[in-house]
Structures are given as C-alpha cells and as structure tokens.
C-alpha positions in Angstrom: -0.1 0.0 0.0 1.2 3.4 -0.8 2.2 6.0 1.9 0.5 9.3 1.7 3.2 12.0 2.3 2.4 14.0 5.4 -0.1 11.6 6.8 0.7 10.5 10.4 -2.3 8.1 10.5 -1.9 4.4 10.1 -4.9 2.1 9.5 -3.2 -1.3 10.0 -3.6 -1.8 13.5 -4.5 -4.7 16.1 -5.8 -4.9 19.6 -2.5 -5.2 21.1 -1.2 -2.1 19.0 -4.3 0.0 20.3 -3.5 -0.9 23.8 0.1 -0.3 23.5 -0.3 3.1 21.8 -3.0 4.2 24.1 -0.5 3.6 27.2 2.2 5.6 25.5 0.0 8.5 24.6 -1.3 8.6 28.1 2.3 8.7 29.8 3.4 11.4 27.2 0.3 13.6 27.8 1.0 13.4 31.7 4.8 14.2 31.2 4.0 17.5 29.2 1.5 18.5 31.8 3.8 17.9 34.8 6.8 19.6 33.0 4.6 22.7 32.4 3.1 22.6 35.8 6.5 22.8 37.2 8.0 25.3 34.9 9.0 28.8 36.0 8.5 31.6 35.5 5.1 31.7 33.8 5.8 32.8 30.3 4.5 32.3 26.7 7.4 30.0 25.9 7.3 27.8 29.1 3.3 27.5 29.2 1.6 28.4 26.1 3.8 26.9 23.3 4.5 23.6 25.0 0.9 22.8 25.4 -0.4 24.2 22.1 2.2 22.0 20.3 1.4 19.1 22.5 -2.2 19.4 21.4 -1.2 19.0 17.7 0.6 15.8 18.3 -2.0 14.4 20.8 -5.2 15.0 18.7 -3.8 13.2 15.7 -2.6 10.2 17.7 -5.9 10.2 19.8 -8.1 10.4 16.7 -6.1 7.3 15.3 -6.9 5.6 18.3 -10.7 6.6 18.7 -11.8 6.6 15.1 -11.9 2.7 14.6 -14.7 2.2 17.0 -16.9 4.1 14.6 -15.9 2.5 11.2 -13.7 -0.7 11.4 -15.3 -3.8 10.0 -13.6 -6.0 13.0 -15.6 -5.9 16.0 -12.5 -6.7 18.4 -10.8 -3.6 16.9 -14.0 -1.5 17.5 -14.1 -2.7 21.2 -10.4 -2.1 21.9 -10.8 1.4 20.4 -13.9 2.1 22.6 -12.0 0.7 25.7 -9.0 3.1 24.6 -11.2 6.1 24.3 -12.6 5.4 27.9 -9.0 5.5 29.3 -8.2 8.7 27.2 -11.3 10.5 28.2 -10.5 9.9 32.0 -7.0 11.3 31.6 -8.2 14.3 29.5 -10.5 15.2 32.4 -7.7 14.8 34.9 -5.4 17.1 32.7 -8.2 19.7 32.1 -8.5 19.8 36.0 -4.9 20.7 36.5 -5.1 23.7 38.7 -1.4 24.4 38.4 -1.5 24.7 34.7 -4.6 26.6 34.6 -3.1 29.3 37.2 0.0 29.5 34.8 -2.3 30.3 31.9 -4.2 33.0 33.9 -0.8 34.3 34.9 0.4 34.6 31.1 -3.1 36.3 30.3 -2.2 39.1 32.5 0.9 39.8 30.6 0.0 39.1 27.1 -0.2 42.0 24.9 -0.6 43.2 21.4 2.7 41.9 20.3 1.5 38.4 20.5 -0.6 37.0 17.4 -4.3 37.5 17.6 -4.6 33.6 17.7 -2.4 33.0 20.4 -4.0 35.9 22.6 -7.3 34.3 21.8 -5.7 30.8 22.5 -4.8 31.9 26.0 -8.1 33.5 26.7 -10.0 30.2 25.5 -7.9 28.1 27.7 -8.7 30.3 30.8 -12.4 30.3 30.0 -12.4 26.5 29.5 -10.8 26.3 32.9 -13.4 28.3 34.4 -16.0 26.1 33.0 -14.4 23.2 34.7 -14.5 25.1 37.9 -10.9 25.6 38.4 -11.5 28.9 40.0 -13.6 27.2 42.6 -12.7 25.5 46.0 -11.3 21.9 46.2 -14.5 20.1 47.0 -16.1 21.8 44.1 -13.5 21.1 41.6 -13.4 17.3 42.7 -17.1 17.1 42.1 -17.0 18.5 38.8 -14.0 16.4 37.7 -16.1 13.3 38.9 -19.1 14.5 37.0 -17.1 15.2 33.8 -15.5 11.8 33.8 -18.9 10.0 34.4 -20.4 12.2 31.5 -17.7 11.2 29.1 -18.1 7.4 30.0 -21.8 7.6 29.6 -21.7 9.4 26.3 -19.2 6.7 25.1 -21.6 4.1 26.2 -24.6 5.8 24.4 -22.9 6.1 21.1 -21.3 2.7 21.2 -24.7 1.1 21.6 -26.1 3.1 18.5 -23.0 2.0 16.5 -23.7 -1.7 17.3 -27.4 -1.7 16.9 -28.4 -4.4 14.5 -32.2 -4.8 14.7 -33.8 -6.6 11.8 -37.5 -6.7 11.0 -39.2 -8.9 8.7 -42.1 -7.8 6.1 -43.9 -9.5 3.5 -44.0 -8.0 0.1 -47.7 -7.2 0.6 -46.9 -5.3 3.7 -44.3 -3.3 1.6 -47.0 -2.4 -0.9 -46.3 1.1 -2.3 -42.4 0.7 -2.2 -40.8 0.8 -5.5 -40.2 -2.8 -6.9 -36.6 -2.6 -7.2 -36.3 -1.4 -3.7 -38.3 -4.5 -2.6 -36.3 -6.8 -4.8 -33.1 -5.5 -3.2 -34.0 -6.5 0.2 -32.8 -9.9 1.4 -35.4 -12.6 1.0 -35.6 -15.1 3.8 -36.7 -18.7 3.8 -40.0 -17.6 5.1 -40.6 -15.5 1.8 -40.4 -12.3 3.9 -37.9 -9.4 3.3 -35.2 -8.4 5.7 -35.4 -4.7 6.8 -32.7 -3.0 9.0 -33.2 0.3 10.8 -30.4 1.9 8.5 -31.4 5.0 6.6 -31.4 3.4 3.0 -34.2 1.1 4.5 -36.1 3.4 7.0 -36.6 6.3 4.6 -38.0 4.7 1.7 -40.4 2.5 3.5 -41.7 5.4 5.8 -42.2 7.6 2.6 -43.8 4.9 0.4 -45.5 2.0 2.1 -49.2 2.4 2.0 -49.8 -0.1 5.1 -49.9 2.2 8.1 -49.0 -0.9 10.4 -45.8 -1.4 8.4 -44.9 2.2 9.0 -46.1 2.1 12.7 -44.1 -1.1 13.3 -40.9 0.4 11.5 -41.2 3.8 13.0 -41.5 2.2 16.7 -38.5 0.2 16.2 -36.4 3.1 14.7 -37.3 5.5 17.7 -36.6 2.6 20.2 -33.2 1.7 19.0 -31.1 0.9 22.3 -34.2 2.1 24.4 -33.1 -0.4 27.1 -29.4 0.6 27.2 -29.5 4.3 26.5 -32.8 5.3 28.6 -30.9 5.0 32.0 -27.9 6.8 30.3 -30.1 9.6 29.3 -31.8 10.1 32.7 -28.3 10.1 34.5 -26.9 12.7 31.9 -29.8 14.9 32.8 -29.0 14.6 36.4 -25.4 15.2 36.4 -25.6 18.0 33.9 -28.0 19.9 36.0 -25.9 19.3 39.0 -22.6 20.6 37.2 -24.6 23.6 35.8 -25.8 24.4 39.3 -22.4 24.3 40.7 -20.8 26.7 38.0 -23.8 29.3 38.3 -25.7 28.3 35.3 -29.5 28.1 35.7 -29.7 25.0 33.3 -27.3 22.7 31.4 -28.6 24.4 28.3 -27.5 27.9 29.4 -24.0 26.2 30.3 -23.5 25.0 26.6 -25.0 28.0 25.1 -22.5 30.3 26.9 -19.9 29.3 24.2 -22.4 29.7 21.3 -24.0 32.7 19.5 -27.4 32.5 21.3 -25.6 32.9 24.8 -28.7 31.9 27.0 -31.8 29.4 26.9 -34.0 32.3 27.3 -32.7 33.8 23.8 -33.3 30.5 22.1 -36.8 30.1 23.8 -37.6 33.6 22.5 -36.4 32.9 19.1 -38.1 29.6 18.7 -41.4 31.2 20.0 -41.0 34.2 17.6 -40.5 31.6 14.7 -43.3 29.4 15.9 -45.7 32.1 15.9 -44.7 33.4 12.4 -45.2 29.7 11.1 -48.6 29.0 12.8 -50.7 30.0 9.8 -48.7 27.9 7.4 -48.7 25.0 9.9 -52.2 25.0 10.3 -52.9 25.0 6.6 -50.3 22.2 5.8 -51.7 20.0 8.5 -55.3 20.3 7.0 -53.7 19.3 3.6 -52.0 16.3 5.0 -55.2 15.3 7.0 -57.1 15.8 3.9 -54.9 13.1 2.1 -54.9 10.6 4.9 -58.8 10.7 4.9 -58.8 10.0 1.2 -56.1 7.2 1.6 -58.0 5.6 4.4 -61.3 5.7 2.4 -59.7 4.2 -0.6 -57.8 1.4 1.2 -60.6 0.6 3.7 -58.6 2.0 6.9 -60.3 3.6 10.0 -59.5 7.6 9.8 -58.9 9.0 13.3 -58.5 12.6 12.2 -54.9 13.0 13.5 -51.5 12.6 12.2 -49.5 9.7 14.0 -45.7 9.9 14.0 -45.5 7.2 11.3 -47.8 9.1 9.0 -45.8 12.4 8.6 -43.1 11.3 6.3 -45.7 9.4 4.2 -48.1 12.1 3.7 -45.4 14.7 3.3 -44.1 12.7 0.5 -47.5 12.4 -1.1 -47.9 16.1 -0.9 -44.6 16.4 -2.9 -46.0 14.0 -5.4 -49.5 15.3 -5.7 -49.2 18.9 -5.4 -45.8 19.7 -6.8 -45.2 16.5 -9.2 -42.0 15.7 -7.2 -41.5 11.9 -7.0 -38.2 11.4 -4.9 -37.9 7.8 -6.1 -38.6 8.6 -9.8 -35.7 11.3 -9.3 -33.2 8.7 -8.1 -32.3 7.8 -11.7 -30.9 11.4 -12.3 -28.5 10.9 -9.3 -26.2 8.1 -10.0 -23.8 7.8 -7.2 -20.6 8.0 -9.5 -22.1 11.2 -11.0 -23.1 12.8 -8.0 -19.7 12.1 -6.4 -17.7 13.3 -9.4 -19.9 16.3 -9.7 -19.9 17.5 -6.0 -15.9 17.0 -6.0 -15.7 19.2 -9.2 -17.9 21.9 -8.0 -16.1 22.2 -4.7 -12.7 22.4 -6.5 -13.9 25.1 -8.9 -15.5 26.9 -6.0 -12.6 26.8 -3.7 -9.8 26.9 -6.1 -8.6 23.1 -5.1 -7.4 20.0 -6.9 -8.5 16.7 -5.9 -6.7 13.4 -6.7 -7.5 9.7 -5.8 -4.7 8.2 -3.9 -4.1 5.0 -5.3 -3.7 1.9 -3.2 -4.0 3.8 -0.2 -4.0 2.5 3.3 -7.7 2.4 4.4 -9.9 0.7 6.9 -12.3 -0.8 4.5 -12.2 -1.9 0.9 -15.1 0.7 0.1 -13.3 3.6 1.5 -11.4 6.2 -0.9 -8.7 8.4 -0.1 -8.0 11.9 -2.1 -5.4 14.5 -1.7 -6.3 18.0 -1.6 -3.9 20.8 -3.2 -4.2 24.4 -4.1 -5.0 24.6 -7.8 -2.7 27.8 -8.2 0.3 27.1 -6.1 0.2 23.2 -6.1 0.9 23.2 -2.4 -0.5 20.1 -0.6 -3.1 21.1 1.8 -4.2 17.8 3.2 -6.3 14.6 2.5 -9.8 13.4 2.9 -11.5 10.0 3.2 -15.0 9.0 1.8 -16.6 6.0 3.5 -20.2 6.3 2.0 -22.2 3.1 2.9 -23.7 1.3 5.7 -22.3 -1.9 7.4 -22.6 -3.6 10.6 -21.0 -1.7 13.5 -20.6 1.4 11.8 -21.4 5.0 12.8 -25.1 5.1 11.6 -25.6 8.9 10.8 -23.6 11.3 8.4 -20.7 13.2 9.9 -17.2 14.6 9.2 -14.4 13.2 11.6 -11.3 15.4 11.9 -8.4 13.1 12.1 -5.2 15.2 11.7 -5.7 18.9 12.5 -4.1 21.5 10.1 -2.0 23.6 12.3 1.6 24.0 13.4 3.6 20.9 14.8 7.0 20.8 16.3 9.8 19.2 14.5 11.5 18.4 17.9 9.6 18.5 21.2 12.7 19.1 23.0 13.4 22.4 20.7 11.1 25.3 20.7 12.2 28.6 19.5 9.9 31.5 19.2 9.6 34.1 16.2 10.3 37.4 18.3 7.9 39.5 15.9 4.8 37.1 16.1 5.2 35.2 19.4 4.6 31.9 17.5 6.7 28.8 16.8 9.8 29.3 14.8 9.6 28.2 11.2 12.9 26.5 12.0 11.6 24.2 14.8 8.0 23.8 13.6 6.1 22.7 10.4 2.5 22.9 9.2 0.8 19.7 9.7 -1.6 18.6 6.9 -5.2 18.6 7.6 -6.9 15.1 7.3 -10.5 14.2 7.8 -13.1 11.5 7.0 -16.7 11.8 5.8 -18.8 8.9 7.0 -22.1 8.4 5.8 -24.9 5.8 5.3 -26.0 6.4 1.5 -27.8 3.8 -0.5 -25.2 1.3 -1.5 -24.7 0.3 -5.2 -26.5 -3.0 -6.5 -24.2 -5.8 -5.8 -24.7 -7.4 -9.0 -24.6 -4.4 -11.3 -22.6 -2.1 -9.4 -25.0 0.8 -10.1 -26.1 3.0 -7.2 -28.5 6.0 -7.2 -28.8 8.5 -4.4 -32.2 10.0 -3.2 -32.2 13.9 -3.4 -32.1 14.2 0.3 -28.9 12.0 0.2 -27.4 14.3 -2.5 -28.3 17.3 -0.3 -26.4 15.5 2.7 -23.4 14.6 0.6 -23.1 18.3 -0.4 -23.4 19.5 2.9 -21.1 17.0 4.8 -18.4 17.6 2.2 -18.7 21.4 3.1 -17.5 20.3 6.7 -14.9 18.3 5.1 -13.5 21.3 3.1 -13.7 23.6 6.4 -11.5 21.2 7.9 -9.0 20.8 5.0 -8.9 24.5 4.2 -8.6 25.9 8.0 -5.3 27.4 8.3 -4.6 27.8 12.2 -1.6 28.0 14.1 -3.0 25.8 17.1 -5.0 22.6 17.1 -7.5 24.1 19.4 -8.9 26.4 16.6 -8.8 23.6 13.9 -12.1 22.0 12.7 -11.4 18.8 14.7 -11.4 20.7 18.1 -14.1 23.0 17.0 -16.4 22.3 19.9 -13.8 23.5 22.3 -12.0 26.2 20.3 -14.6 28.0 18.1 -18.3 29.1 18.3 -19.8 25.7 17.5 -22.5 27.5 15.5 -20.0 28.6 13.1 -19.4 25.1 11.9 -22.7 24.9 10.4 -22.8 28.4 9.1 -20.2 27.7 6.6 -22.2 24.8 5.2 -25.4 26.8 5.2 -23.6 29.5 3.1 -22.4 26.7 0.9 -25.9 25.2 0.7 -27.0 28.3 -1.0 -25.1 27.1 -4.1 -26.9 23.9 -4.0 -29.7 24.3 -6.5 -27.5 26.2 -8.9 -25.0 23.3 -8.5 -27.4 20.7 -9.7 -26.9 22.2 -13.2 -23.3 21.2 -13.1 -24.0 17.4 -11.9 
C-alpha cells in the first residue's frame, strides 16, 4: 500500500497495538503537563507553546485510536478502540482539571499584549475560559465534584454512542406489507426462507419505507422500532446525563445545562433560544395549520380508498408518508423517480468538481491507499494555483455492521503547526509563535462517514435520493472546512471546533455553501 506524504495516520492496527499506543500516549500527555506545571517563570514560551504544540501531536494520535470504533469492520478492534477512548477521556479530564497549569495560563493572560498574534492571544483567553468552565477557580471540594461529573459524563456518552453503532435490529415484512414501495427497492431486500423481506433500521431502508409503504401498520412497526433503538441500554444513560449535567450547571452558576452549553455559542442563553423559537413558531402558525389540514385531507382520502379507519390525526408514522404524497400530488416531485437522475458515481464526481471550482482546489485519488475498509477512498487536496499540498480526505459512504449510523465528518489530523522536535522550541520574536525553524505545518486530514444507499451488488450501479445528495453536499462542506482551515493551534482547527470556536460557526459555513446547492445541480 502507498504511504501518503504528510499523513501520520496508520490504519493497519491490532488490539495489542491500540492498547500499547494508548498507554504511550497517556504517559506522554501526563509528562507534558507535569513539565509545564513545574515550569518557572510563567511565560509564553514555558506554558503556552508547549501545550499548544502538544495538542497538535496528541489529537492526531488520539483520533487514530478513537476513530476505529466508529468505522472498522472488525468488532475486536472496535471494542479495543472504545476501551481506549474510555481511558483517554478519563486522562483528558484529569489534565483539564490541573489547577497548577490553569493558574499559569491565568498568569500569562495578565501579561500578554498586542505583540502576540491574535490567534495566540485568543488561545490563552479560551484556555482560561475552559478552565473556569471546569470550575478551576472554585474550591477543592467543588473542583473534585466537577471532575467526577465530567468523567462520568464522558463514559456515559461513549456507552450511548457505542450502543447505537452496534445496533443491528432486523425486521421482517411480506411483499404485501411493503406495498407502495418501488419494486426495485423490495427486490433489493434480502429474501428470507420464510418468503419475507429483511429490513434493518439503517437510513437506506428506513426512509423509503416510511415515505412509500401504504400499509400504516408497516410504517408503525418500523417507526416504533427506529425510535426505540437501544432504548433498554440508553434510557438510563439519558436519565443520568440529565441529572449530572443539571448538577454541574448549578455548581458553575448556570440556571440549566442548556445555558452552560449556550454560553460558548452565539445565542448565549436558553432564554434567547426560547424567545427565538417562540417568535418563529408564531410566524409559522398559519402555514402549519394549512399544511396539517392538507395532510389530513390526504390521509382521509387514503383511508377511504384502502379501507382503514380515519382517526383525524397525524400519527408519528404518518408524517413522512403524507409529506411525500404532498410532494408527488401537489408539486409533481417523486423522490424515487428522481433517483435515476442521481447516479452515485455522477453525484460524487460532480460534487468534487464543484468544490474544486468553488474553492480553487485540486483533488486526486490516492491509489492503493491504506484504508480501514475496501469501500473507502482517499483523496489528496492541493491548491490549484500554487500546487501546495493542503491535506487529505477519506470517503466512507455506505452502511455496514458496527459502523456509525448517521452522516458526519471526523477530523483526524488537525491542520496546524507541529513541532519538528519537542525538545527544541524557539519563538519568532515578531509574532510570538513557533519559529519556522523548529515547527512545520501539519496537513489537515478528515473522513466523511455516511450511510448512503449502497450500489447494487450485481450491477454495481447506485442511485441516491435527492435528500442524500443534499447531505453529501452539506457534509462535504464540513470536510472542506477542515481541510482549508489554516490555524496555528490545534484548538482552533476543525477537529476541536467544539472547544476552540463558536460551534454554530461550523454549520454557518455549510449553510452558506448550501445556497449554491440548487444552482450546483446544473453542473452535475
């Protein structure tokens, strides 16, 4: 397999390798914080640079250890990755709760001035802010309680997502129960010895049935199962998360957990969000009443035609079905019929071409790349004018057992500065940033993970729903955000956006790119 230049990620791994790398990374992380915690005096060079440069190294290796639990086909490796993430999460909380390191950042913050780069001044401010959100300005008892709550929260979130990734519920329906669904869709479902069809809760099965199956009992069965995924495992987790998050918010002086989270976002408070939603709800009320009446009208017609009892209300399993019927009846838009216009290969090449044109980039498929599954593709990204290499991205587009079940971009290697030698840090006297002699720009690498309709196993042809094309375009925008970010620190790169930047901004970029979406179809 070919080795991509500038890529520090290796996917040929084993359970033993993950265990060893996790232990090494934990020891290294603690040694860095111990060194900074004991350093004197409190300067930019002794506090800020060592931590910021460490984060670039740490995040890359951490992501390489964590990512397999979401994507690898081997369950043993997924389990090892999940176990490693548990250990790393606990250690990260311990490091974030280091009061000695926090106080050094506070000390540096008092003396930092305009001679330092804007990013590094913001970096110091954010580290102090994050420290206060961990209660490092509070007394020992409260700090210890917050540390315990943070650790428990992390473990619960890992358990929650792990259950969803491993969820593999299968339902069985007769062809008659799937009446209304396209013939090619039904034929593509596995036929069991009983003659029934096997249906999973993955998106490529769920959405077509909820939109097209005319039998309300079929839709009810699928909708109930879909919204009950991991209910036994995850319900107690949700209850405990609500309790501990409320407790932490109270300790930190926030009215609710929502206020705690929104403090780092544009809305700032739960009250602002409530006012906004109430205002939007009022403005949409008239349209909501009109559209609901139309859906009920269609439901009554359908019930009368098929002999079902009409209950004059929209059940949860009715909404997608009758909304799809509105598209077909009132707007002559048939999502299924449109699929033939969106062959997967054409959509993929078209979206890649559009983003290259829009952003002045050049993508090239990396042949014989090291990947975690045979369906995964790797591409290099270069500036089309300078030819400089900016990074790489992976595309992992179809469902499989044990894989992350939604659509998301995973930052793997932050595009920021990284030390050439961790024992040798020199500083540019003009910008107060790592010297070009002792640091280099680390290439940005990310993976787009999705669950689009897979190509037919016999013909190799694949077609996407319009909604899947929209998702592809949207998620690829996140991918480009990661690749094109040009930061000094890992904290402000895409991979750590939930800590470094206003989280809302991540979607603002994709919403802006989304404005090009309908025009973009002309180029597909």
